[in-house]
ZAPAMAR-163972 format. One record per residue (C-alpha): x, y, z; residue number from 1; residue in one letter. Coordinates in steps of 0.001 Angstrom, whole numbers, plus 500000, padded with zeros to 6 digits. Layout:
N
{c1 X, c2 Y, c3 Z, tigu NUM, votor a}
...
end
This chain:
338
{c1 702829, c2 543851, c3 858148, tigu 1, votor m}
{c1 699825, c2 545285, c3 856351, tigu 2, votor s}
{c1 701402, c2 545244, c3 852905, tigu 3, votor i}
{c1 701874, c2 542132, c3 850815, tigu 4, votor t}
{c1 703251, c2 541801, c3 847336, tigu 5, votor r}
{c1 702877, c2 538825, c3 845069, tigu 6, votor s}
{c1 703557, c2 538015, c3 841439, tigu 7, votor d}
{c1 700925, c2 536337, c3 839326, tigu 8, votor s}
{c1 701260, c2 534394, c3 836103, tigu 9, votor s}
{c1 699800, c2 535955, c3 832983, tigu 10, votor i}
{c1 696257, c2 534925, c3 832179, tigu 11, votor f}
{c1 694811, c2 535829, c3 828789, tigu 12, votor i}
{c1 691035, c2 535971, c3 828589, tigu 13, votor d}
{c1 689879, c2 534762, c3 825158, tigu 14, votor p}
{c1 686216, c2 535445, c3 825813, tigu 15, votor s}
{c1 684544, c2 538638, c3 824653, tigu 16, votor h}
{c1 681021, c2 537334, c3 824204, tigu 17, votor g}
{c1 678002, c2 537293, c3 826450, tigu 18, votor l}
{c1 678177, c2 533564, c3 827136, tigu 19, votor v}
{c1 680381, c2 532733, c3 830088, tigu 20, votor e}
{c1 683451, c2 530672, c3 829298, tigu 21, votor e}
{c1 684554, c2 528008, c3 831799, tigu 22, votor p}
{c1 686407, c2 529727, c3 834619, tigu 23, votor w}
{c1 690031, c2 528515, c3 834810, tigu 24, votor p}
{c1 690701, c2 526304, c3 837814, tigu 25, votor e}
{c1 693780, c2 526050, c3 839966, tigu 26, votor g}
{c1 695142, c2 529520, c3 839185, tigu 27, votor n}
{c1 694336, c2 531126, c3 842539, tigu 28, votor g}
{c1 691718, c2 533394, c3 840957, tigu 29, votor l}
{c1 688676, c2 531246, c3 841694, tigu 30, votor e}
{c1 685283, c2 532909, c3 842021, tigu 31, votor i}
{c1 683296, c2 529872, c3 843109, tigu 32, votor v}
{c1 679595, c2 529344, c3 842523, tigu 33, votor g}
{c1 676994, c2 528745, c3 839841, tigu 34, votor s}
{c1 674264, c2 531161, c3 840952, tigu 35, votor s}
{c1 673070, c2 533908, c3 838607, tigu 36, votor a}
{c1 674764, c2 536496, c3 840859, tigu 37, votor e}
{c1 678151, c2 534806, c3 840604, tigu 38, votor i}
{c1 677860, c2 534206, c3 836857, tigu 39, votor r}
{c1 677222, c2 537944, c3 836432, tigu 40, votor r}
{c1 680184, c2 538715, c3 838681, tigu 41, votor l}
{c1 682532, c2 536558, c3 836608, tigu 42, votor r}
{c1 681345, c2 538262, c3 833427, tigu 43, votor l}
{c1 682001, c2 541658, c3 835034, tigu 44, votor q}
{c1 685525, c2 540627, c3 835964, tigu 45, votor v}
{c1 686201, c2 539344, c3 832443, tigu 46, votor r}
{c1 684961, c2 542564, c3 830841, tigu 47, votor r}
{c1 686589, c2 545001, c3 833266, tigu 48, votor i}
{c1 689858, c2 543163, c3 833904, tigu 49, votor g}
{c1 691721, c2 543954, c3 830664, tigu 50, votor p}
{c1 690842, c2 547669, c3 830687, tigu 51, votor h}
{c1 690449, c2 549056, c3 834205, tigu 52, votor f}
{c1 692450, c2 551865, c3 835787, tigu 53, votor r}
{c1 690457, c2 552319, c3 838997, tigu 54, votor t}
{c1 687721, c2 550058, c3 840366, tigu 55, votor v}
{c1 685604, c2 550177, c3 843514, tigu 56, votor l}
{c1 684648, c2 546778, c3 844961, tigu 57, votor v}
{c1 681795, c2 547039, c3 847465, tigu 58, votor h}
{c1 680422, c2 544305, c3 849676, tigu 59, votor g}
{c1 679827, c2 543199, c3 853230, tigu 60, votor e}
{c1 682710, c2 541948, c3 855342, tigu 61, votor t}
{c1 683788, c2 538481, c3 854261, tigu 62, votor g}
{c1 682215, c2 538485, c3 850787, tigu 63, votor t}
{c1 685557, c2 538032, c3 848996, tigu 64, votor g}
{c1 686552, c2 541529, c3 847896, tigu 65, votor k}
{c1 690272, c2 540767, c3 847823, tigu 66, votor e}
{c1 689666, c2 537598, c3 845804, tigu 67, votor q}
{c1 687755, c2 539631, c3 843207, tigu 68, votor v}
{c1 690571, c2 542199, c3 843170, tigu 69, votor a}
{c1 693114, c2 539443, c3 842524, tigu 70, votor r}
{c1 690918, c2 538072, c3 839736, tigu 71, votor a}
{c1 690744, c2 541549, c3 838135, tigu 72, votor l}
{c1 694522, c2 541796, c3 838360, tigu 73, votor h}
{c1 694880, c2 538318, c3 836859, tigu 74, votor g}
{c1 692650, c2 539288, c3 833929, tigu 75, votor m}
{c1 694575, c2 542520, c3 833278, tigu 76, votor s}
{c1 697547, c2 543103, c3 831002, tigu 77, votor h}
{c1 699584, c2 543652, c3 834186, tigu 78, votor a}
{c1 698928, c2 540120, c3 835458, tigu 79, votor a}
{c1 702653, c2 539334, c3 835597, tigu 80, votor d}
{c1 703304, c2 542459, c3 837662, tigu 81, votor g}
{c1 703065, c2 542950, c3 841438, tigu 82, votor p}
{c1 699803, c2 542863, c3 843378, tigu 83, votor f}
{c1 700316, c2 545129, c3 846404, tigu 84, votor v}
{c1 697802, c2 545000, c3 849279, tigu 85, votor v}
{c1 697440, c2 547615, c3 851993, tigu 86, votor c}
{c1 694630, c2 548423, c3 854430, tigu 87, votor h}
{c1 693460, c2 552015, c3 854258, tigu 88, votor g}
{c1 693576, c2 552621, c3 858004, tigu 89, votor a}
{c1 697180, c2 551415, c3 858360, tigu 90, votor a}
{c1 698617, c2 552717, c3 855113, tigu 91, votor l}
{c1 700980, c2 555354, c3 856494, tigu 92, votor e}
{c1 702397, c2 553151, c3 859280, tigu 93, votor e}
{c1 702728, c2 550069, c3 857083, tigu 94, votor a}
{c1 704634, c2 551888, c3 854336, tigu 95, votor v}
{c1 706972, c2 553522, c3 856853, tigu 96, votor a}
{c1 707763, c2 550117, c3 858356, tigu 97, votor g}
{c1 708312, c2 548539, c3 854947, tigu 98, votor r}
{c1 710681, c2 551336, c3 853912, tigu 99, votor l}
{c1 712678, c2 551075, c3 857146, tigu 100, votor q}
{c1 713090, c2 547335, c3 856551, tigu 101, votor e}
{c1 714249, c2 547813, c3 852973, tigu 102, votor n}
{c1 716119, c2 551094, c3 853554, tigu 103, votor d}
{c1 715193, c2 552148, c3 850015, tigu 104, votor c}
{c1 716065, c2 555809, c3 850513, tigu 105, votor g}
{c1 712593, c2 557093, c3 849574, tigu 106, votor v}
{c1 710867, c2 559934, c3 851422, tigu 107, votor d}
{c1 708902, c2 558182, c3 854185, tigu 108, votor h}
{c1 706351, c2 560983, c3 854315, tigu 109, votor s}
{c1 705073, c2 560161, c3 850831, tigu 110, votor d}
{c1 703365, c2 556881, c3 851701, tigu 111, votor a}
{c1 701043, c2 556945, c3 848686, tigu 112, votor i}
{c1 703909, c2 557645, c3 846323, tigu 113, votor g}
{c1 705913, c2 554775, c3 847820, tigu 114, votor c}
{c1 703004, c2 552387, c3 847369, tigu 115, votor l}
{c1 702578, c2 553325, c3 843725, tigu 116, votor t}
{c1 706274, c2 552684, c3 843131, tigu 117, votor r}
{c1 705961, c2 549270, c3 844763, tigu 118, votor m}
{c1 702937, c2 548483, c3 842558, tigu 119, votor a}
{c1 704526, c2 549881, c3 839372, tigu 120, votor h}
{c1 703417, c2 547865, c3 836325, tigu 121, votor r}
{c1 700952, c2 546020, c3 838529, tigu 122, votor g}
{c1 697932, c2 546616, c3 840759, tigu 123, votor t}
{c1 697547, c2 548460, c3 844059, tigu 124, votor l}
{c1 694722, c2 547086, c3 846207, tigu 125, votor f}
{c1 693500, c2 549455, c3 848949, tigu 126, votor l}
{c1 691368, c2 547411, c3 851312, tigu 127, votor d}
{c1 688993, c2 549171, c3 853705, tigu 128, votor g}
{c1 689384, c2 552492, c3 851923, tigu 129, votor i}
{c1 686510, c2 553916, c3 854000, tigu 130, votor h}
{c1 688859, c2 553748, c3 857011, tigu 131, votor e}
{c1 691552, c2 555797, c3 855277, tigu 132, votor m}
{c1 692204, c2 559118, c3 857107, tigu 133, votor p}
{c1 690997, c2 562216, c3 855280, tigu 134, votor l}
{c1 694524, c2 563593, c3 854892, tigu 135, votor q}
{c1 695665, c2 560344, c3 853286, tigu 136, votor t}
{c1 692633, c2 560477, c3 851005, tigu 137, votor q}
{c1 693731, c2 563944, c3 849901, tigu 138, votor l}
{c1 697233, c2 562678, c3 849069, tigu 139, votor r}
{c1 695742, c2 559815, c3 847068, tigu 140, votor l}
{c1 693479, c2 562251, c3 845232, tigu 141, votor l}
{c1 696438, c2 564494, c3 844368, tigu 142, votor r}
{c1 698299, c2 561482, c3 843020, tigu 143, votor l}
{c1 695352, c2 560539, c3 840778, tigu 144, votor l}
{c1 695241, c2 564101, c3 839517, tigu 145, votor r}
{c1 698943, c2 563888, c3 838683, tigu 146, votor r}
{c1 698262, c2 560679, c3 836812, tigu 147, votor f}
{c1 695641, c2 562516, c3 834763, tigu 148, votor d}
{c1 698146, c2 565265, c3 833989, tigu 149, votor s}
{c1 700751, c2 562690, c3 833013, tigu 150, votor t}
{c1 698245, c2 561024, c3 830717, tigu 151, votor q}
{c1 697693, c2 564297, c3 828846, tigu 152, votor k}
{c1 701430, c2 564793, c3 828413, tigu 153, votor q}
{c1 702263, c2 561194, c3 827589, tigu 154, votor r}
{c1 703777, c2 562121, c3 824211, tigu 155, votor e}
{c1 706534, c2 564090, c3 825942, tigu 156, votor t}
{c1 706859, c2 562021, c3 829139, tigu 157, votor c}
{c1 709449, c2 559320, c3 829438, tigu 158, votor r}
{c1 707223, c2 557204, c3 831691, tigu 159, votor h}
{c1 703442, c2 557096, c3 831744, tigu 160, votor d}
{c1 702684, c2 556166, c3 835382, tigu 161, votor l}
{c1 698946, c2 555935, c3 834784, tigu 162, votor r}
{c1 699349, c2 553234, c3 832149, tigu 163, votor s}
{c1 701690, c2 551291, c3 834443, tigu 164, votor d}
{c1 699521, c2 551245, c3 837556, tigu 165, votor l}
{c1 696012, c2 550079, c3 838360, tigu 166, votor r}
{c1 694153, c2 550748, c3 841591, tigu 167, votor m}
{c1 691357, c2 548761, c3 843204, tigu 168, votor i}
{c1 689640, c2 550078, c3 846332, tigu 169, votor a}
{c1 687453, c2 547884, c3 848529, tigu 170, votor a}
{c1 684862, c2 548965, c3 851078, tigu 171, votor t}
{c1 682118, c2 547480, c3 853208, tigu 172, votor s}
{c1 680544, c2 550913, c3 853721, tigu 173, votor e}
{c1 678426, c2 553124, c3 851447, tigu 174, votor n}
{c1 681016, c2 555651, c3 850235, tigu 175, votor l}
{c1 678342, c2 557821, c3 848638, tigu 176, votor k}
{c1 676745, c2 558385, c3 852043, tigu 177, votor i}
{c1 680133, c2 558915, c3 853692, tigu 178, votor l}
{c1 681071, c2 561467, c3 851013, tigu 179, votor a}
{c1 677772, c2 563316, c3 851481, tigu 180, votor s}
{c1 678462, c2 563456, c3 855224, tigu 181, votor a}
{c1 681959, c2 564867, c3 854668, tigu 182, votor g}
{c1 683661, c2 561715, c3 855969, tigu 183, votor r}
{c1 685108, c2 560760, c3 852579, tigu 184, votor f}
{c1 686522, c2 562890, c3 849783, tigu 185, votor q}
{c1 683741, c2 563424, c3 847237, tigu 186, votor q}
{c1 686048, c2 563595, c3 844218, tigu 187, votor e}
{c1 687953, c2 560503, c3 845299, tigu 188, votor l}
{c1 684690, c2 558590, c3 845611, tigu 189, votor y}
{c1 683582, c2 559737, c3 842157, tigu 190, votor q}
{c1 686867, c2 558640, c3 840588, tigu 191, votor r}
{c1 686690, c2 555124, c3 842003, tigu 192, votor f}
{c1 682924, c2 554725, c3 841589, tigu 193, votor a}
{c1 683128, c2 555220, c3 837816, tigu 194, votor m}
{c1 683614, c2 551443, c3 837714, tigu 195, votor v}
{c1 681959, c2 549689, c3 840669, tigu 196, votor e}
{c1 681480, c2 546008, c3 841425, tigu 197, votor i}
{c1 679026, c2 545022, c3 844165, tigu 198, votor t}
{c1 679412, c2 541607, c3 845758, tigu 199, votor l}
{c1 676281, c2 539808, c3 846979, tigu 200, votor p}
{c1 676163, c2 538504, c3 850561, tigu 201, votor p}
{c1 676193, c2 534732, c3 850958, tigu 202, votor l}
{c1 672591, c2 534705, c3 852243, tigu 203, votor r}
{c1 671547, c2 536080, c3 848819, tigu 204, votor a}
{c1 673181, c2 533156, c3 846990, tigu 205, votor r}
{c1 672555, c2 530138, c3 849183, tigu 206, votor r}
{c1 672659, c2 527849, c3 846133, tigu 207, votor d}
{c1 676433, c2 528445, c3 846029, tigu 208, votor d}
{c1 677003, c2 527029, c3 849523, tigu 209, votor i}
{c1 677483, c2 523391, c3 848316, tigu 210, votor p}
{c1 680063, c2 524483, c3 845714, tigu 211, votor d}
{c1 681862, c2 526723, c3 848215, tigu 212, votor l}
{c1 681875, c2 523988, c3 850850, tigu 213, votor t}
{c1 683372, c2 521502, c3 848412, tigu 214, votor k}
{c1 685962, c2 524059, c3 847286, tigu 215, votor y}
{c1 687071, c2 524892, c3 850831, tigu 216, votor f}
{c1 687218, c2 521216, c3 851803, tigu 217, votor m}
{c1 689430, c2 520476, c3 848803, tigu 218, votor s}
{c1 691776, c2 523226, c3 850014, tigu 219, votor q}
{c1 691710, c2 522369, c3 853710, tigu 220, votor l}
{c1 691516, c2 518563, c3 853816, tigu 221, votor a}
{c1 695215, c2 518147, c3 852857, tigu 222, votor p}
{c1 696129, c2 520222, c3 855924, tigu 223, votor l}
{c1 694654, c2 517421, c3 858043, tigu 224, votor y}
{c1 696325, c2 514778, c3 855851, tigu 225, votor k}
{c1 693018, c2 513199, c3 854972, tigu 226, votor r}
{c1 690694, c2 512636, c3 852041, tigu 227, votor k}
{c1 687888, c2 515083, c3 851468, tigu 228, votor m}
{c1 684769, c2 513773, c3 853265, tigu 229, votor p}
{c1 681265, c2 513826, c3 851833, tigu 230, votor a}
{c1 678731, c2 516233, c3 853362, tigu 231, votor v}
{c1 675489, c2 514764, c3 854649, tigu 232, votor s}
{c1 672129, c2 516176, c3 853575, tigu 233, votor a}
{c1 671387, c2 517204, c3 857174, tigu 234, votor q}
{c1 674643, c2 519156, c3 857491, tigu 235, votor a}
{c1 674096, c2 520911, c3 854161, tigu 236, votor m}
{c1 670521, c2 521752, c3 855116, tigu 237, votor e}
{c1 671754, c2 523422, c3 858302, tigu 238, votor r}
{c1 674358, c2 525427, c3 856387, tigu 239, votor m}
{c1 671888, c2 526558, c3 853743, tigu 240, votor q}
{c1 669371, c2 527580, c3 856402, tigu 241, votor r}
{c1 671904, c2 529766, c3 858213, tigu 242, votor y}
{c1 672175, c2 533497, c3 857377, tigu 243, votor n}
{c1 676003, c2 533728, c3 857403, tigu 244, votor w}
{c1 676615, c2 537204, c3 858865, tigu 245, votor p}
{c1 680348, c2 536669, c3 858213, tigu 246, votor g}
{c1 679636, c2 535562, c3 854631, tigu 247, votor n}
{c1 682115, c2 533402, c3 852683, tigu 248, votor v}
{c1 684901, c2 533988, c3 855210, tigu 249, votor r}
{c1 682707, c2 532609, c3 857989, tigu 250, votor e}
{c1 681788, c2 529587, c3 855853, tigu 251, votor l}
{c1 685470, c2 528805, c3 855341, tigu 252, votor k}
{c1 686024, c2 528993, c3 859098, tigu 253, votor g}
{c1 683064, c2 526670, c3 859741, tigu 254, votor i}
{c1 684349, c2 524157, c3 857174, tigu 255, votor v}
{c1 687810, c2 524179, c3 858728, tigu 256, votor q}
{c1 686442, c2 523781, c3 862235, tigu 257, votor s}
{c1 684171, c2 520925, c3 861115, tigu 258, votor s}
{c1 686946, c2 519086, c3 859283, tigu 259, votor l}
{c1 688964, c2 518931, c3 862489, tigu 260, votor s}
{c1 686060, c2 517034, c3 864131, tigu 261, votor r}
{c1 685317, c2 514513, c3 861383, tigu 262, votor v}
{c1 686752, c2 511023, c3 861977, tigu 263, votor e}
{c1 685007, c2 509055, c3 859235, tigu 264, votor g}
{c1 684193, c2 509729, c3 855594, tigu 265, votor d}
{c1 681113, c2 511924, c3 856158, tigu 266, votor v}
{c1 680834, c2 515423, c3 857587, tigu 267, votor l}
{c1 677526, c2 515277, c3 859467, tigu 268, votor d}
{c1 675362, c2 517860, c3 861166, tigu 269, votor s}
{c1 676841, c2 517235, c3 864619, tigu 270, votor h}
{c1 680329, c2 518042, c3 863300, tigu 271, votor h}
{c1 679265, c2 521622, c3 862614, tigu 272, votor l}
{c1 679921, c2 524166, c3 865375, tigu 273, votor p}
{c1 677037, c2 526228, c3 866727, tigu 274, votor a}
{c1 675325, c2 528210, c3 863966, tigu 275, votor l}
{c1 673151, c2 530285, c3 866310, tigu 276, votor a}
{c1 670554, c2 527591, c3 865630, tigu 277, votor e}
{c1 669818, c2 528870, c3 862188, tigu 278, votor e}
{c1 669644, c2 532581, c3 863084, tigu 279, votor t}
{c1 666847, c2 532251, c3 865651, tigu 280, votor t}
{c1 667990, c2 534348, c3 868581, tigu 281, votor f}
{c1 664646, c2 534827, c3 870319, tigu 282, votor i}
{c1 664162, c2 532409, c3 873187, tigu 283, votor r}
{c1 661136, c2 531816, c3 875331, tigu 284, votor e}
{c1 660858, c2 534519, c3 877976, tigu 285, votor g}
{c1 662847, c2 537083, c3 875953, tigu 286, votor m}
{c1 661101, c2 540329, c3 875095, tigu 287, votor t}
{c1 659744, c2 540820, c3 871603, tigu 288, votor e}
{c1 661510, c2 544179, c3 871388, tigu 289, votor s}
{c1 664986, c2 542653, c3 871654, tigu 290, votor l}
{c1 667683, c2 545243, c3 870891, tigu 291, votor r}
{c1 669941, c2 544710, c3 867875, tigu 292, votor l}
{c1 672963, c2 545053, c3 870163, tigu 293, votor q}
{c1 671661, c2 542164, c3 872297, tigu 294, votor d}
{c1 671246, c2 540002, c3 869201, tigu 295, votor v}
{c1 674796, c2 540782, c3 868028, tigu 296, votor v}
{c1 676306, c2 540085, c3 871452, tigu 297, votor e}
{c1 674369, c2 536820, c3 871745, tigu 298, votor h}
{c1 675658, c2 535651, c3 868365, tigu 299, votor h}
{c1 679263, c2 536695, c3 869097, tigu 300, votor v}
{c1 679282, c2 534844, c3 872422, tigu 301, votor l}
{c1 677729, c2 531746, c3 870823, tigu 302, votor r}
{c1 680382, c2 531663, c3 868078, tigu 303, votor v}
{c1 683132, c2 532218, c3 870662, tigu 304, votor l}
{c1 681783, c2 529296, c3 872695, tigu 305, votor k}
{c1 681669, c2 527126, c3 869574, tigu 306, votor g}
{c1 685364, c2 527928, c3 869022, tigu 307, votor c}
{c1 686238, c2 526814, c3 872524, tigu 308, votor g}
{c1 687054, c2 530374, c3 873584, tigu 309, votor g}
{c1 689623, c2 530853, c3 870788, tigu 310, votor n}
{c1 689232, c2 534567, c3 869985, tigu 311, votor k}
{c1 691386, c2 534445, c3 866850, tigu 312, votor v}
{c1 689265, c2 531657, c3 865337, tigu 313, votor r}
{c1 686020, c2 533361, c3 866451, tigu 314, votor a}
{c1 687057, c2 536620, c3 864778, tigu 315, votor a}
{c1 687799, c2 534750, c3 861533, tigu 316, votor e}
{c1 684448, c2 532976, c3 861604, tigu 317, votor m}
{c1 682583, c2 536217, c3 862325, tigu 318, votor l}
{c1 684439, c2 538010, c3 859538, tigu 319, votor g}
{c1 685729, c2 540772, c3 861833, tigu 320, votor i}
{c1 689150, c2 541840, c3 863062, tigu 321, votor s}
{c1 690480, c2 540675, c3 866419, tigu 322, votor r}
{c1 690501, c2 544265, c3 867701, tigu 323, votor s}
{c1 686806, c2 544610, c3 866820, tigu 324, votor t}
{c1 686017, c2 541356, c3 868651, tigu 325, votor l}
{c1 687952, c2 542519, c3 871715, tigu 326, votor y}
{c1 686035, c2 545812, c3 871747, tigu 327, votor r}
{c1 682703, c2 543989, c3 871496, tigu 328, votor m}
{c1 683629, c2 541638, c3 874336, tigu 329, votor l}
{c1 684841, c2 544530, c3 876500, tigu 330, votor d}
{c1 681594, c2 546411, c3 875878, tigu 331, votor a}
{c1 679548, c2 543327, c3 876737, tigu 332, votor s}
{c1 681494, c2 542800, c3 879981, tigu 333, votor a}
{c1 681090, c2 546446, c3 880937, tigu 334, votor s}
{c1 677331, c2 546242, c3 880430, tigu 335, votor a}
{c1 677146, c2 543214, c3 882748, tigu 336, votor v}
{c1 679110, c2 544976, c3 885479, tigu 337, votor l}
{c1 676902, c2 548069, c3 885451, tigu 338, votor q}
end
């Protein structure tokens, strides 16, 4: 199922100044790191959280867009309300399936309307909005227009839907370019882009890798019924030298894979799976004009090998969907057979 709904406890943000307050721990809203980029991000979330109606979160795959969306929800006045997640490409099908399960008697053709009812007095998170079909985009745009109309008539309306619903859209693509090319509704882009948060890739904040590694180990070590091991200087050097094309999601996968190999109290360099040998793909004898596609395929196959052929784990580490990995592998196999 592509839709999830969860309830969060209320979090009240006492900070309104420019100096960052300590970020609360253990509430599921962690934005981990001490780099300047992450400190700015936390300040953005604190400032925007209590007031937002629509927000666009932009960043590469695996940078933590849903985590930021949950933090925004947790900072809002609707923190005790539902947080509803749906992927843009599967919105229509997912809502139809959810309604059939619940038999709620709502018109199945109005998927957007159903979602807003599910997220009433909470937050609707539309992941991968760039993959949303144009017709669905139009229905979402019409709904936002109705919200605007309701806002103007709030004195005479029994319920103000706009004040009871917040929307966060996430994308790994440049929506401005897509809108200019006619592949995304221009007005819809403008409405979401009024408040935009851009997440930095992990390679742009390598200083956060030790903190992130420690955080993920603290989460994952109990799954293996063991104490959290220390990380050797050699292992950390390798991780900080790597470019992390799958970003934070890939780092979490690497930490989990490494923990399963550690027997003592130290996670060492040899416990790490293959990291494409620190992003150097050019071998002796290879042409200098290596195609980007060749580089991508080489990296995908190396990660897959490091996962022992487990495609699900490889997709998680690469920060891509399983269907995308299957397509890449099929394309690679076809090229070999030609």
